[in-house]
C-alpha positions, 0 to 999 in steps of 0.5 A: 500500500505504501509503495503504491501511494508513493508511486501515485503521488510521484506520478501526480507531482510529475504530471503537474511539473510536466504540464507547467513546463509544457512537457508530455505528461501522458507517461505520468498519467498512465502510471497514475491510472495503472495503480488502481488497474493493477490493484484490481487485476491482483485482487481478481487473481487472488480470488479467482475460482479456477487456476490453470492446473486445478479447480479451487473453491471460492473463498468464504466471506470469513476467509476473505476477512482473514486476509484483510485485518482492517476489514475484520476489525471494522466488521467486528466493530459493526457487529458490536454496534448493531447488537447494541442498537438491537438491544436498545430497540428490544428494551424499548419494545418491552417497555411498550 
């Protein structure tokens, strides 16, 4: 992630420098656009269903969350918040 961000920022800075000095900026634009494209290709490769040599089953939701710890923490936090909201709603319904 850090390297991609560094390349992206460098591409944007190079693009603005090239435009100020009337130089071709297409190379910087292409490199800036390739960052998300390469990310999507890598993500597709990581979670694809078929490989060339054998069949591989699709990863489950929890297997994917195990590969992304930030998403796992956000998911757990969302579940806790939802359970708190549901307990408040249940207590209000019981009062009625």
